[in-house]
C-alpha angles and dihedrals in degrees: 000000000000092000090050090052091052092048092049091049090049092051092047089057092047094051093043099250090120127037118249111232116231092357095187090062101028117101089208088068090055090051091047090053091049092052091048092049091050091053091049090049093053094045093050091048095048097037107033096153093047090047091054092049094063133046122264089242092055093045090052090051093049092049091049090052089048092053089050089056089065103239111224107202116105092202120085094210090056094052095086089057090056089045090055091051090049093052096045100040092050093043091228098160106049091157089061104058089170093058096102091053092045095051091046091049093052097043099047089071090058092046094052093044093051096047121107111233128197119229112265142164126238113264126224114238120242131160088225095057128096104237135174136190109266122242086244092067136063135192120218138186111199130190092209130037093238091155086068090049090247116132106173104055101098111196142096118303125177127205140177113204120191144170111241111220091198102055096018092232133124113242131199118208126181114225136183124263087248093057091043094054092041094054092043089060090060088085091074108008142052120249090254094056093038094053092049092054096045093044089053091048092053094036096232127139112268095222093053092049093050091052091047095050100039096088095048093047092049088052091049089053093048090052092046091243085128124037139180112280093224 
């Protein structure tokens, strides 16, 4: 019990909940500065664009607030994800309405790189097959085109982001709203059913849409963005 009390008191000094006595001579202050610097270092490394968009003073203040919130993850690479949640959920950057999209855009690359993928073969696309979006790919709808480094054009922007098993890079590809809605339906429906529903929604001929999408879907299969549902 006594040891737990000491540990808690120590942590409260590190995260700023309790004042450090005689900070210029107290080794706890040195440790606190080291922790803060390490957090700053990780955030800047994981979120370079975000870090350039705000001043160093503001970033330091945000990181200090974040440390005070007692981050829970034990993994250093996951800490920026928790930082994003802290910023967005507390609405700390109201003058940056695009911040949620920007942080998501920067962090998805880390998430896809750090994921553990099973070995798999490319599939061959067919409208008759049951296909799903692979774990190596994500669909996004953004309010701002942050991937173009534009932060004022409010609208609807659609992306597919995927890990390429050939070059071992993460790629970002802009797609149409039609393709976005079509691929989202793969969670519960086959391509044949999905295309019928989306074609009806947009009031476009089914035959024309199939011909238009065939090449892209064959590419998605070759890159393992899509895979057999079985």
